[in-house]
C-alpha positions as CSV (number, residue, x, y, z in Angstrom):
1,X,-5.7,-21.2,2.0
2,X,-4.3,-21.7,-1.6
3,X,-2.8,-24.5,-2.9
4,X,-2.0,-24.1,-7.0
5,X,0.0,-26.7,-9.1
6,X,0.8,-27.4,-13.1
7,X,-2.7,-25.3,-13.8
8,X,-3.2,-25.2,-17.6
9,X,-6.4,-23.4,-19.5
10,X,-6.9,-24.0,-22.7
11,X,-9.7,-22.6,-25.0
12,X,-10.8,-25.0,-28.4
13,X,-8.5,-27.6,-29.2
14,X,-5.6,-28.4,-27.2
15,X,-3.1,-28.4,-30.2
16,X,-4.8,-25.3,-32.0
17,X,-7.1,-23.8,-29.2
18,X,-6.1,-20.5,-26.8
19,X,-3.4,-21.5,-24.5
20,X,-4.9,-18.7,-21.6
21,X,-2.9,-20.6,-18.4
22,X,0.2,-22.6,-19.6
23,X,1.3,-24.1,-16.0
24,X,0.8,-22.1,-13.0
25,X,1.9,-23.2,-9.5
26,X,1.8,-20.3,-6.9
27,X,0.7,-20.1,-3.3
28,X,-2.0,-18.1,-0.6
29,X,-1.7,-18.3,3.2
30,X,-4.5,-17.5,4.9
31,X,-4.8,-14.2,5.8
32,X,-2.9,-12.4,3.1
33,X,-4.6,-10.0,1.0
34,X,-2.7,-10.9,-2.8
35,X,-2.9,-8.7,-6.3
36,X,-3.1,-10.9,-8.2
37,X,-1.7,-8.8,-12.4
38,X,-0.5,-8.6,-15.7
39,X,-1.3,-6.6,-18.7
40,X,-4.7,-7.1,-20.7
41,X,-4.7,-11.0,-22.0
42,X,-1.8,-12.5,-19.5
43,X,-4.5,-14.8,-18.0
44,X,-5.1,-13.3,-14.8
45,X,-9.1,-12.8,-15.1
46,X,-9.1,-16.4,-16.0
47,X,-6.9,-17.9,-13.3
48,X,-9.1,-15.8,-10.3
49,X,-11.9,-17.2,-12.5
50,X,-10.3,-20.7,-12.0
51,X,-9.8,-20.4,-8.1
52,X,-13.3,-19.2,-7.6
53,X,-14.7,-22.2,-9.6
54,X,-15.9,-20.6,-11.4
55,X,-14.7,-22.5,-14.8
56,X,-12.9,-25.4,-15.4
57,X,-9.3,-25.9,-15.7
58,X,-8.0,-27.9,-18.4
59,X,-5.6,-29.7,-16.2
60,X,-3.8,-29.4,-12.6
61,X,-4.9,-28.7,-9.1
62,X,-6.5,-26.4,-7.1
63,X,-6.3,-26.9,-2.7
64,X,-8.8,-24.1,-1.5
65,X,-9.2,-24.0,2.0
66,X,-7.9,-27.7,2.6
67,X,-10.0,-29.5,-0.1
68,X,-9.1,-30.4,-3.2
69,X,-11.5,-28.4,-5.6
70,X,-10.7,-30.6,-8.7
71,X,-12.1,-33.5,-7.2
72,X,-15.9,-32.1,-6.0
73,X,-19.3,-32.4,-8.2
74,X,-20.7,-29.8,-9.8
75,X,-23.6,-29.6,-7.0
76,X,-21.2,-29.4,-4.4
77,X,-19.0,-26.7,-6.2
78,X,-22.4,-24.3,-5.8
79,X,-22.0,-25.3,-1.9
80,X,-18.5,-24.6,-1.4
81,X,-18.8,-21.7,-3.8
82,X,-21.7,-20.3,-2.0
83,X,-20.4,-21.3,2.0
84,X,-16.6,-20.4,1.9
85,X,-16.1,-17.8,-1.5
86,X,-17.4,-14.2,-1.9
87,X,-16.6,-12.9,-5.0
88,X,-16.4,-9.0,-6.1
89,X,-16.6,-8.2,-9.9
90,X,-16.6,-4.8,-11.7
91,X,-19.6,-4.8,-11.9
92,X,-21.9,-4.0,-8.7
93,X,-24.9,-6.4,-10.1
94,X,-27.1,-5.4,-7.7
95,X,-30.8,-5.8,-7.5
96,X,-32.9,-3.1,-8.5
97,X,-35.9,-4.0,-6.9
98,X,-34.0,-5.1,-3.9
99,X,-33.3,-2.3,-0.2
100,X,-29.0,-2.3,-0.4
101,X,-30.1,-4.5,3.3
102,X,-32.1,-7.0,1.2
103,X,-29.5,-7.7,-1.5
104,X,-26.7,-8.4,1.1
105,X,-29.2,-10.7,3.5
106,X,-30.4,-13.2,-0.2
107,X,-26.5,-14.9,-0.1
108,X,-27.2,-15.6,3.8
109,X,-31.2,-17.2,3.3
110,X,-29.9,-19.1,-0.4
111,X,-27.5,-20.8,2.4
112,X,-30.4,-21.3,4.9
113,X,-28.5,-18.9,7.9
114,X,-31.6,-18.9,10.6
115,X,-33.5,-15.9,11.4
116,X,-29.6,-14.0,12.1
117,X,-29.6,-12.8,9.0
118,X,-31.0,-9.4,9.1
119,X,-28.7,-8.4,12.4
120,X,-26.0,-9.7,10.2
121,X,-26.9,-7.7,7.1
122,X,-27.2,-5.5,8.8
123,X,-23.4,-5.5,10.8
124,X,-22.0,-5.6,8.2
125,X,-23.4,-3.0,6.2
126,X,-22.3,-0.4,9.3
127,X,-18.4,-2.6,9.5
128,X,-18.2,-1.0,5.4
129,X,-20.0,2.7,6.0
130,X,-23.5,2.0,5.0
131,X,-25.3,1.9,8.1
132,X,-26.9,4.7,6.9
133,X,-28.6,3.3,3.6
134,X,-30.1,-0.3,4.5
135,X,-33.4,1.0,3.2
136,X,-32.1,2.6,0.1
137,X,-32.5,1.2,-3.4
138,X,-29.4,0.6,-5.6
139,X,-30.1,3.5,-8.5
140,X,-30.2,6.1,-5.5
141,X,-26.6,5.4,-3.5
142,X,-23.3,6.2,-5.8
143,X,-21.2,3.2,-7.7
144,X,-18.6,3.9,-4.8
145,X,-21.6,3.1,-2.1
146,X,-23.1,-0.3,-4.6
147,X,-19.8,-1.5,-4.6
148,X,-19.2,-1.0,-0.7
149,X,-22.3,-3.5,-0.6
150,X,-21.9,-5.5,-3.1
151,X,-18.5,-6.3,-0.5
152,X,-21.0,-6.9,1.8
153,X,-22.7,-9.2,0.2
154,X,-19.7,-11.4,-0.9
155,X,-19.1,-10.9,3.3
156,X,-22.1,-12.2,4.7
157,X,-21.5,-16.3,4.1
158,X,-17.9,-15.6,6.1
159,X,-16.1,-16.8,3.2
160,X,-12.7,-18.1,3.8
161,X,-11.8,-16.6,0.8
162,X,-13.3,-13.3,-0.9
163,X,-12.4,-13.1,-4.6
164,X,-12.8,-9.1,-6.1
165,X,-12.1,-8.9,-10.3
166,X,-11.3,-5.9,-11.3
167,X,-12.9,-3.7,-7.8
168,X,-12.3,-0.8,-8.6
169,X,-12.0,-0.3,-12.2
170,X,-15.5,0.8,-12.7
171,X,-14.9,4.2,-10.5
172,X,-13.1,7.4,-9.7
173,X,-10.7,8.0,-7.5
174,X,-12.1,8.6,-4.7
175,X,-14.6,5.8,-4.6
176,X,-11.4,3.7,-5.6
177,X,-9.7,4.7,-2.4
178,X,-12.2,4.0,-0.3
179,X,-12.9,0.5,-1.8
180,X,-9.4,-0.8,-1.6
181,X,-9.4,1.2,2.5
182,X,-12.3,-0.9,3.1
183,X,-10.3,-4.2,1.3
184,X,-7.4,-3.6,3.5
185,X,-9.5,-2.9,6.9
186,X,-11.0,-6.8,6.6
187,X,-7.3,-8.1,6.1
188,X,-5.9,-6.2,8.9
189,X,-9.1,-6.5,11.3
190,X,-10.8,-9.8,10.4
191,X,-8.0,-11.7,8.8
192,X,-9.4,-11.6,6.0
193,X,-7.9,-13.6,2.8
194,X,-8.0,-11.3,0.0
195,X,-7.0,-12.9,-3.3
196,X,-7.4,-9.5,-5.9
197,X,-7.1,-8.9,-10.0
198,X,-6.4,-4.9,-10.7
199,X,-4.1,-3.7,-13.4
200,X,-3.6,-0.6,-11.8
201,X,0.1,-0.2,-10.7
202,X,-0.6,2.9,-7.7
203,X,-3.0,-0.9,-5.8
204,X,0.3,-2.0,-5.2
205,X,1.1,-0.1,-2.0
206,X,-2.8,-1.9,-0.5
207,X,-1.6,-5.3,-0.7
208,X,1.4,-8.2,1.2
209,X,1.7,-9.1,-2.1
210,X,2.0,-9.0,-5.8
211,X,1.5,-11.8,-8.1
212,X,2.9,-11.0,-11.5
213,X,1.6,-13.2,-14.8
214,X,2.8,-12.5,-18.1
215,X,1.4,-15.1,-21.1
216,X,0.2,-17.5,-18.8
217,X,2.5,-18.5,-16.1
218,X,3.6,-16.9,-13.1
219,X,6.3,-14.3,-13.5
220,X,7.2,-13.1,-11.0
221,X,5.9,-13.3,-7.4
222,X,6.8,-11.9,-4.3
223,X,6.0,-8.3,-1.6
224,X,5.1,-5.3,-2.7
């Protein structure tokens, strides 16, 4: 599902700039739940942003679902992100003027998924345990529920890969556990491929494999 070869990211001049990634090589198989871990500043979020086509590498190769992502034009990347990739971030980024249901179906509207977007959004919200919150607004639900709504929104277009960047960092312990158990459920029951950046050691028990990043390189890659 994901193949990365000799991936570099430098901010500023190649000779004197900041080398965030220094030659990453890794693979993620279809249906895996993988955590990217490492100390602050190790390059893990930079790596996730490159894998999610939210930034461009200095050099290297990225293959996503069989597609050479580096060769895509900006317009093709936008279409690929919308149709093939889902994103969950630390901040929920829900639109406050829209209901939970409307927030979830919005990406399907952008992709032109016909008239069944409402039913699909409803079904996904049922899956994440928010079937009773369809008509509520973001400020009427808890932080944990907002994050689950953000996960539902990320799933609406049936992404091949779900990327999550510190998805529980803003949540209390109980809400974080609910979100991680939801990720595990999605992975096991739907075979959803998930790549998650986290700094919490206890999150290891939820994933299949941990890729440790240190100083812009893969330091360790093995089973959790």
